[in-house]
C-alpha positions in Angstrom: -6.9 -35.3 22.1 -3.9 -34.3 24.0 -1.4 -37.0 24.3 -0.8 -39.0 27.5 2.7 -38.2 29.0 2.6 -41.7 30.1 1.3 -44.8 30.2 1.7 -48.9 30.8 5.1 -49.6 29.2 6.7 -45.8 29.6 9.3 -45.3 31.8 8.3 -44.8 35.8 9.2 -41.0 37.4 11.6 -41.8 40.0 11.1 -40.4 43.7 14.0 -38.2 43.1 12.8 -36.6 39.7 9.0 -36.5 40.9 7.4 -32.8 41.5 7.2 -31.9 44.8 5.5 -29.1 46.5 7.1 -25.8 46.9 8.7 -24.5 50.0 6.0 -22.1 51.8 2.7 -23.4 50.3 1.7 -24.0 53.8 2.7 -20.5 55.3 1.1 -18.7 52.4 -2.2 -20.7 52.7 -2.2 -20.0 56.7 -1.7 -16.0 55.8 -4.6 -16.0 53.4 -6.3 -17.7 56.0 -5.6 -15.6 58.8 -5.8 -12.7 56.8 -9.5 -13.6 55.7 -10.7 -14.8 59.3 -8.5 -13.4 62.0 -10.9 -13.2 65.1 -12.5 -16.4 64.2 -9.0 -18.1 64.0 -8.6 -16.3 67.3 -11.6 -18.2 68.6 -11.0 -21.4 67.5 -7.6 -21.2 68.3 -9.0 -20.5 72.3 -11.5 -23.3 72.1 -8.7 -25.4 71.1 -6.4 -24.5 73.8 -9.1 -25.3 76.6 -10.2 -27.9 75.0 -6.8 -29.3 75.0 -6.2 -28.7 78.5 -9.1 -30.1 79.6 -7.7 -33.0 77.7 -4.5 -33.1 80.1 -6.2 -32.2 83.1 -7.6 -35.9 84.0 -4.1 -37.2 84.1 -3.5 -34.9 87.0 -6.7 -35.4 88.6 -6.1 -39.5 87.8 -2.8 -39.3 89.9 -4.5 -37.2 93.0 -7.5 -39.6 93.3 -5.1 -42.8 93.0 -2.9 -41.2 96.0 -6.1 -40.8 98.0 -7.5 -44.2 97.1 -3.9 -45.4 98.6 -4.4 -42.8 101.7 -7.7 -44.9 102.1 -6.4 -48.2 101.9 -4.2 -47.6 104.7 -6.2 -45.5 107.1 -9.8 -45.8 106.4 -11.9 -44.3 103.8 -14.0 -42.0 105.7 -11.2 -39.2 105.8 -10.6 -39.6 101.8 -14.2 -39.9 100.3 -15.0 -36.5 100.0 -11.4 -35.4 98.7 -12.2 -38.2 96.1 -15.6 -36.7 95.6 -14.5 -33.1 95.1 -11.9 -34.4 92.7 -14.1 -36.5 90.8 -16.4 -33.4 90.6 -13.8 -31.2 89.2 -13.0 -34.0 86.4 -16.4 -33.9 85.9 -16.6 -30.0 85.0 -13.0 -30.2 83.1 -14.7 -32.6 80.7 -17.7 -30.3 80.5 -15.9 -27.1 79.9 -13.6 -29.1 77.3 -16.8 -30.4 75.5 -18.3 -26.7 75.5 -15.3 -25.6 73.8 -15.0 -28.3 71.3 -18.5 -27.7 69.9 -17.4 -23.9 69.7 -14.6 -24.3 68.0 -16.4 -26.7 66.0 -19.0 -24.3 65.1 -16.6 -21.1 64.5 -14.3 -23.6 62.4 -17.4 -24.6 59.9 -17.7 -20.8 58.9 -13.9 -20.1 58.9 -13.5 -23.4 56.4 -16.6 -22.8 53.7 -16.2 -19.2 53.9 -12.2 -19.7 53.0 -12.9 -22.1 50.3 -15.5 -19.7 49.1 -13.0 -16.9 49.1 -10.5 -18.8 47.1 -12.6 -20.0 44.6 -13.4 -16.3 44.3 -9.4 -15.4 44.2 -8.9 -18.1 41.9 -11.8 -17.3 39.2 -10.8 -13.3 39.3 -7.2 -14.1 38.4 -8.2 -16.6 35.9 -10.4 -13.8 34.2 -6.8 -11.8 34.0 -4.9 -14.4 32.1 -4.2 -14.3 28.7 -5.9 -16.5 25.9 -2.5 -18.1 25.7 -2.8 -19.7 28.7 -6.0 -21.7 28.1 -4.3 -22.7 24.6 -1.7 -23.8 26.3 -3.8 -26.1 29.2 -6.7 -28.8 29.3 -10.1 -27.0 30.6 -10.4 -30.1 32.4 -7.3 -29.9 34.2 -8.2 -26.0 34.8 -11.9 -27.0 36.3 -9.9 -29.1 38.5 -8.5 -26.6 40.2 -12.2 -25.7 41.6 -13.3 -29.1 42.2 -10.8 -31.6 43.2 -7.7 -29.0 44.1 -9.6 -26.8 46.4 -11.6 -29.4 47.9 -8.1 -31.1 49.7 -8.4 -28.0 51.2 -12.0 -28.0 53.3 -10.3 -31.3 55.3 -6.9 -29.6 56.4 -8.8 -26.1 57.6 -11.4 -28.0 59.3 -9.9 -31.0 60.5 -6.0 -31.6 60.1 -5.1 -28.1 61.2 -7.1 -27.8 64.6 -6.2 -31.4 65.0 -2.4 -30.8 64.8 -2.3 -27.6 66.5 -4.6 -29.5 69.8 -2.1 -32.7 69.4 1.0 -30.1 69.8 -0.3 -28.4 72.6 -1.5 -31.4 74.3 1.9 -33.0 73.7 3.9 -30.0 75.6 1.6 -30.5 78.3 2.6 -33.8 78.2 5.7 -33.9 77.9 6.3 -31.0 81.0 4.1 -33.3 83.3 5.8 -36.0 82.5 9.3 -34.6 83.3 7.7 -33.8 86.3 6.8 -36.7 87.8 9.6 -39.0 86.5 12.3 -38.2 84.4 13.4 -42.0 84.0 10.2 -43.1 82.7 10.2 -39.9 80.4 13.7 -41.4 78.9 11.8 -44.8 78.0 9.4 -42.3 76.4 11.5 -40.6 74.3 13.2 -44.2 73.0 9.7 -44.4 71.9 9.4 -40.9 70.3 12.2 -41.4 68.6 11.4 -44.7 66.6 8.2 -42.8 65.8 9.4 -39.7 64.6 11.7 -41.9 62.2 8.7 -43.3 60.9 7.2 -40.6 59.9 10.0 -39.2 58.3 10.8 -42.2 55.9 7.4 -43.1 55.2 5.8 -39.2 55.4 8.3 -38.3 52.8 7.7 -40.7 50.2 3.7 -40.4 50.3 4.3 -36.7 49.8 5.4 -37.3 46.6 3.0 -39.5 45.3 0.5 -37.1 46.6 1.6 -34.5 44.2 1.5 -36.9 41.3 -1.8 -38.0 42.4 -2.9 -34.6 42.0 -1.8 -34.1 38.7 -2.8 -37.7 37.6 -6.5 -36.7 38.2 -6.3 -32.9 36.9 -4.8 -35.7 33.9 -8.1 -37.6 33.9 -10.6 -35.0 34.3 -9.2 -32.8 31.4 -8.9 -36.1 28.9 -12.8 -36.6 29.8 -13.6 -33.0 29.6 -12.4 -33.6 26.2 -13.9 -36.5 24.8 -17.4 -35.1 26.1 -16.8 -32.0 23.9 -16.0 -34.2 21.1 -18.4 -37.2 21.7 -19.7 -36.9 17.8 -16.7 -37.2 16.8 -15.6 -40.2 18.6 -18.6 -41.8 17.5 -18.8 -40.0 14.0 -15.2 -41.8 13.0 -16.1 -44.7 15.7 -12.9 -44.0 18.0 -14.8 -45.3 20.9 -11.9 -47.9 21.6 -9.0 -46.0 21.1 -10.7 -42.9 23.3 -11.3 -46.0 26.1 -7.7 -46.9 25.3 -6.4 -43.3 26.3 -8.9 -43.3 29.3 -7.3 -46.5 30.6 -3.9 -45.0 30.1 -4.5 -42.1 32.3 -6.8 -43.7 34.3 -4.1 -46.6 35.2 -1.3 -43.8 35.9 -4.4 -42.4 38.8 -4.1 -45.6 40.2 -0.7 -46.3 40.3 -0.5 -43.2 41.9 -3.3 -43.4 44.3 -1.9 -46.6 45.1 1.5 -45.8 46.3 0.1 -43.0 48.0 -3.0 -44.2 49.7 -0.2 -47.3 50.5 2.5 -45.0 52.2 -0.3 -42.9 54.0 -2.9 -45.7 55.2 0.4 -47.8 56.7 1.8 -44.9 59.2 -1.6 -45.5 61.5 -0.6 -49.3 62.1 3.3 -48.7 62.5 1.9 -45.6 65.1 0.1 -47.4 67.1 2.3 -51.0 67.2 5.4 -48.6 68.4 2.6 -47.0 71.2 1.5 -50.1 72.6 5.5 -51.6 72.6 6.3 -48.4 74.6 3.4 -48.5 77.0 4.6 -52.1 77.5 8.0 -51.0 78.0 7.1 -48.0 80.6 5.0 -50.8 82.9 8.1 -52.6 83.2 10.1 -49.9 84.0 7.5 -48.6 86.1 7.2 -51.7 87.7 10.7 -52.6 88.6 11.5 -49.0 90.0 8.3 -49.9 92.6 9.6 -53.3 93.4 13.3 -51.9 94.2 11.6 -49.4 96.6 13.6 -46.8 96.0 17.1 -48.3 94.9 16.6 -46.8 91.5 16.3 -42.9 92.0 13.5 -41.7 90.5 14.7 -37.9 88.9 11.9 -35.6 88.2 11.2 -31.9 88.4 9.2 -32.6 91.6 11.9 -33.9 93.4 14.3 -30.9 92.2 12.1 -28.8 93.5 11.6 -30.9 96.6 15.5 -31.3 96.7 15.2 -34.9 96.8 16.5 -36.9 94.1 16.1 -40.9 95.3 12.3 -41.0 95.9 10.8 -44.1 95.1 8.5 -44.5 92.5 4.9 -44.2 93.3 1.8 -46.4 92.1 0.1 -43.3 91.5 2.7 -42.0 89.5 3.5 -44.9 87.3 -0.8 -45.1 86.9 -0.9 -41.5 85.6 2.3 -41.9 83.1 0.9 -44.7 81.5 -2.6 -43.0 80.9 -0.6 -39.6 79.7 2.0 -42.3 77.6 -1.2 -43.8 76.1 -2.6 -40.2 75.5 0.8 -39.1 74.2 1.1 -42.4 71.9 -2.7 -41.4 70.6 -1.5 -37.7 70.1 1.4 -38.4 67.9 -1.0 -41.1 66.1 -3.6 -38.4 65.4 -0.7 -36.2 63.8 0.6 -39.1 62.0 -2.7 -39.5 60.7 -3.6 -36.4 59.8 0.0 -36.0 58.0 -1.7 -37.8 54.5 -4.3 -35.2 54.9 -1.8 -32.5 55.3 0.3 -33.7 52.5 -2.4 -33.8 49.7 -3.9 -30.6 50.8 -0.7 -29.1 50.9 0.0 -30.8 46.8 -3.6 -29.3 45.9 -2.9 -25.6 47.4 0.6 -25.8 45.5 -1.8 -26.1 42.0 -4.1 -23.5 43.5 -1.3 -21.0 43.8 0.7 -22.1 40.5 -2.5 -21.5 38.8 -2.8 -17.8 41.3 1.2 -17.1 40.5 0.4 -17.2 36.5 1.0 -13.5 34.9 -1.7 -12.3 34.4 -2.6 -10.6 30.9 -0.5 -7.8 30.4 -2.0 -4.0 29.8 0.2 -0.7 29.5 -2.9 1.1 28.0 -3.8 4.4 29.0 -6.1 5.6 26.2 -9.7 5.3 27.2 -13.0 4.7 25.4 -15.6 7.2 26.8 -19.1 8.9 25.8 -18.3 12.6 24.2 -20.3 15.1 22.5 -19.4 18.6 20.4 -19.0 21.2 22.8 -19.3 25.0 21.5 -16.6 25.4 18.9 -16.8 21.8 17.1 -14.3 20.1 19.4 -15.0 16.7 20.8 -15.1 16.4 25.1 -16.4 14.1 27.4 -20.2 14.0 28.6 -21.8 11.9 31.7 -24.7 11.8 29.3 -25.2 8.9 26.8 -24.9 10.9 23.3 -24.5 7.7 20.8 -21.4 9.3 20.2 -18.1 7.6 21.3 -14.7 8.8 21.3 -10.9 7.8 22.7 -10.3 9.9 25.4 -6.2 10.4 25.2 -4.3 11.6 28.4 -0.9 13.7 27.5 2.2 14.1 29.5 1.3 17.9 29.8 -1.7 16.9 31.5 -3.6 17.8 28.4 -6.3 15.7 27.2 -7.8 15.1 23.5 -10.5 13.2 22.0 -10.7 11.6 18.9 -14.0 10.2 17.3 -14.4 6.5 17.4 -14.3 5.5 13.2 -13.3 2.1 13.3 -10.0 3.2 11.1 -7.7 0.1 11.7 -4.1 -0.4 9.9 -1.7 -2.6 10.0 2.3 -1.8 9.5 4.5 -4.3 8.9 3.7 -6.9 11.3 5.6 -9.8 12.5 4.2 -12.3 14.9 4.7 -16.1 15.8 3.2 -18.0 18.7 6.2 -19.6 19.8 9.5 -18.1 19.5 11.5 -19.2 16.6 8.5 -20.0 14.6 6.6 -16.9 12.6 3.7 -17.0 11.4 3.1 -13.7 10.1 5.5 -11.9 8.0 5.7 -8.5 7.5 1.5 -7.5 6.7 0.7 -4.5 6.1 -3.0 -3.3 5.5 -5.8 -0.7 6.0 -9.0 -0.7 6.2 -10.7 2.6 6.3 -14.2 3.4 8.1 -16.9 1.7 6.8 -15.0 -0.9 4.2 -15.4 -4.3 4.3 -12.1 -6.2 4.4 -12.0 -9.8 3.5 -8.8 -12.9 4.4 -8.9 -15.9 2.0 -6.3 -18.9 2.0 -5.7 -22.1 3.2 -6.2 -22.9 6.8 -3.0 -22.2 8.3 -2.6 -19.0 6.3 -2.8 -16.6 9.1 -6.2 -15.2 8.7 -7.7 -15.7 12.2 -4.3 -14.6 13.6 -4.6 -11.2 12.4 -7.8 -10.9 13.4 -6.2 -11.9 16.7 -4.2 -9.5 17.0 -6.4 -6.4 16.2 -8.3 -7.5 19.6 -4.7 -8.1 21.4 -5.4 -11.9 22.1 -1.9 -11.7 21.4 0.6 -9.1 20.8 2.7 -8.2 17.8 7.1 -8.9 17.8 6.9 -6.3 15.6 5.6 -3.3 13.3 2.4 -1.9 14.5 -0.9 -1.4 14.6 -3.3 1.5 14.9 -7.0 2.0 15.6 -8.4 5.6 14.3 -4.9 6.7 14.3 -3.5 5.6 17.9 -1.2 2.5 18.3 -3.3 -0.2 20.1 -0.8 -0.9 22.8 -1.7 2.8 23.9 -5.9 1.5 24.9 -6.5 -0.3 27.0 -7.8 -4.1 26.4 -11.5 -3.6 27.7 -11.5 -0.5 26.2 -10.5 -1.4 23.0 -12.1 -4.8 22.5 -15.4 -3.4 23.6 -15.3 -1.3 20.5 -14.6 -4.8 18.1 -17.6 -6.6 17.8 -16.7 -10.9 16.9 -18.7 -13.4 15.4 -16.8 -17.1 15.9 -17.1 -19.8 13.6 -17.0 -21.6 17.1 -20.4 -20.6 18.7 -20.1 -20.5 22.4 -23.8 -19.8 23.8 -24.1 -20.3 27.9 -26.8 -21.8 29.6 -29.7 -19.1 30.1 -32.5 -17.9 27.8 -32.2 -17.1 24.6 -32.8 -13.5 25.5 -29.6 -13.2 27.9 -27.4 -14.8 25.5 -28.3 -12.0 23.0 -28.3 -9.8 25.7 -24.4 -11.0 26.5 -23.1 -8.6 23.8 -24.6 -5.6 26.2 -25.5 -6.1 29.5 -27.8 -3.0 30.0 -29.5 -3.9 26.7 -33.6 -3.6 27.0 -35.4 -6.3 25.9 -36.9 -4.1 22.5 -32.3 -3.5 21.4 -32.2 -7.2 21.7 -35.5 -8.1 19.4 -34.0 -5.4 17.4 -30.6 -7.2 17.1 -32.4 -10.5 16.6 -34.5 -9.2 13.6 -31.0 -7.6 12.0 -30.0 -11.1 11.8 -33.1 -12.7 10.8 -33.0 -14.7 14.0 -36.1 -13.1 15.2 -38.6 -15.6 13.2 -37.2 -19.3 14.2 -37.0 -17.6 18.2 -40.6 -16.8 18.4 -41.2 -20.4 16.8 -39.6 -22.0 20.1 -41.2 -23.2 22.9 -41.1 -20.4 24.9 -39.6 -17.6 22.7 -37.1 -15.3 23.8 -37.6 -17.0 27.1 -36.1 -21.0 25.9 -33.9 -21.8 28.4 -30.9 -23.0 26.6 -28.6 -25.7 27.8 -25.6 -27.9 27.3 -24.5 -24.7 24.5 -27.5 -24.7 22.6 -27.9 -28.0 22.1 -31.5 -28.1 21.0 -30.7 -25.7 18.3 -29.2 -26.3 15.0 -25.6 -25.2 13.9 -27.5 -22.6 12.0 -30.1 -20.8 14.6 -27.0 -21.5 17.1 -25.0 -18.9 14.8 -28.2 -16.8 14.0 -28.0 -16.1 18.0 -24.2 -15.5 18.1 -24.5 -13.2 15.0 -27.4 -11.2 17.0 -25.1 -11.3 20.5 -22.7 -9.0 17.9 -25.0 -6.8 16.4 -26.8 -5.3 20.2 -23.1 -4.3 21.3 -23.3 -1.8 18.2 -19.2 -1.8 17.5 -17.6 0.1 15.1 -15.7 -2.7 13.9 -16.9 -6.0 13.1 -15.0 -8.9 13.0 -16.5 -12.2 11.3 -14.7 -15.5 11.6 -15.9 -18.1 8.9 -19.5 -16.8 10.6 -21.5 -18.2 7.9 -19.1 -21.6 7.5 -22.1 -23.5 9.5 -25.1 -22.3 8.1 -27.0 -23.4 4.9 -27.3 -21.4 1.7 -30.7 -21.0 2.1 -30.4 -19.4 5.8 -26.9 -17.6 4.7 -29.0 -15.5 2.6 -30.9 -14.7 5.6 -28.1 -13.9 7.6 -26.4 -12.1 4.7 -29.2 -9.5 4.6 -29.2 -9.2 8.2 -25.0 -8.9 7.9 -25.0 -6.6 4.9 -27.6 -4.0 7.3 -24.9 -4.6 10.5 -21.7 -3.8 8.6 -23.3 -0.7 6.7 -21.4 2.0 8.0 -18.8 -0.1 9.9 -15.3 -1.7 9.6 -15.6 -5.4 8.9 -13.0 -7.6 8.5 -14.1 -11.5 7.1 -12.9 -14.5 7.0 -14.0 -16.3 4.2 -15.0 -19.8 3.7 -17.2 -19.6 0.9 -15.1 -17.1 -1.7 -19.1 -16.1 -2.7 -19.3 -14.1 0.5 -16.4 -11.9 -0.4 -17.1 -10.7 -4.0 -18.4 -7.1 -2.4 -15.5 -7.0 -0.5 -13.5 -3.4 -0.9 -10.5 -5.2 -0.5 -9.9 -8.6 -0.5 -6.2 -10.0 0.9 -5.4 -13.7 -0.5 -2.9 -15.1 2.2 -0.1 -18.0 1.9 2.2 -19.3 4.9 1.5 -16.0 7.0 2.1 -13.7 3.7 -0.1 -11.2 2.0 0.9 -12.8 -2.1 -2.4 -11.1 -3.5 -4.5 -8.0 -2.5 -7.3 -6.2 -4.5 -10.6 -5.8 -5.4 -12.8 -9.2 -6.9 -12.7 -8.0 -9.9 -9.0 -6.6 -10.2 -7.9 -10.1 -8.5 -9.9 -11.8 -11.1 -8.5 -10.1 -13.6 -4.9 -10.7 -12.1 -5.6 -14.8 -13.0 -3.2 -15.0 -9.7 -4.0 -18.0 -6.9 -7.6 -15.9 -6.0 -8.2 -16.7 -9.6 -7.6 -20.3 -9.6 -9.7 -20.3 -6.3 -12.3 -18.8 -7.3 -12.8 -20.3 -10.7 -11.8 -24.1 -9.2 -14.3 -24.3 -6.8 -16.4 -21.9 -4.6 -15.5 -23.4 -1.5 -11.8 -22.5 -0.2 -10.9 -25.8 1.8 
């Protein structure tokens, strides 16, 4: 299991040094949203504008209604009742329009939200397919999974609720500020005092909550990564009775998540009550100030834009203005409070978006190759030419700088010249490795764990690129061959078998997606897997789940060998392919493998030395160097390392 960077009793990360969301994350997210749903976003914004104006209009109508009521109280109700009725009808119509706009906004918003999340998952997955193997070696698989689950889910509420609410609230606030200035600058000054206090609270509390929300997202990824590792290694945990140690490791990560989530939620939840109470204080101050100005009877000038337009700066404050202003103040405070409430969601979503963009910003696997693998045939002159027909003959298509194109038959000749390689800079794994495998030869690698056997095969299929030296495939530098075409020409059977959810037939066909059922069955027979497959409940249509847990290790390995066989590649890499198979099954597999290897270049990483005696050449590796090479007979005669391994035990490890 990967070690936990922090646990109980370890130093806490200070807020100053804590990870933060990178600048430009929100802007990048909005650009992608508009890019994908330009017209739908425009419809949502239009509906929000209509709904926002509908929310402000009642304050204006309320003032007019209050004016009519005051007039009715002074001069009688008969003259004002029709006007009050019209104003009430207009108010009802405004509410109806606002309701209709909100309905369309939410309906369109749902389409935009779910569609955008779908596209973001597609972007992540498409980019992930381009990443080099070393990325997956360096990152927890559970943490990568959290990008698609937890992090992507944080965007849902941001797009469906928080951003529309922020836009609507901002528009309403602008309208309210304009109306407040129009009615009374005096009361607006009181409002600005409350607004200043609210903004300071948002800055103080929000700034601290953002730090902990970023840490919370990382802690969630750590927990999910640990759980995923334990699920895959549950048998190992139980075999070694490490349940308590595993529980301790989980508790450390879970406790870190609790601490970060508590801090994030603590700051995020406290902002609502703070804003609410500040709004109540502001409401009381406005009521007191408005009442005093009304009682003063104009002794205190009511400065306003309305007075400016009327060239009057000492107009007495009217009751209708105070009533309307108090209503607008309540709306103002509520919208500020709603903005502050969305701040928590926005910070959490930006933390998730930042992690998503970090994945999308990972440098893809570089491929500067230009030599491709094509179907070919011989022309009348006996030279290889490209053909659209499937002839069963493959060739490397090699374009040249002068515009000419040459074809080289795919034969499977692989040669390494003075290859050096290191996974980590400064720590060389392979030293000056040179070897060659002519078409149809079987080359075996033996040596202790960590000697560099698997590393050589990883370099042949370019999971990693060499630091120095050359690797040539059919005389072509493999750096010039496009990686997909290179890997299409290689068949790989790994020690660790990975089967996918699906039928047995589908898992075999994974080696060649356009293979017919007959080709898959033929490959299974070649790998001696046909007999046990036919004895399964549904034969080739038996559904496999959980990496084929209902099959034995040997059966799973046989299916993986059949999967490689159906691809029919000229070069095979067998990474300890029979190490998990019992002796009897190995004999059956070996028969199929012998048929599979016939006429192919084969690289075998040997666990049992008895399986490599018929190899054309055996490479004995030690700490990344080839210390012996030759046939089985030659190496036995030398009485060196291979002789000691072979005569000491038939098991290398």
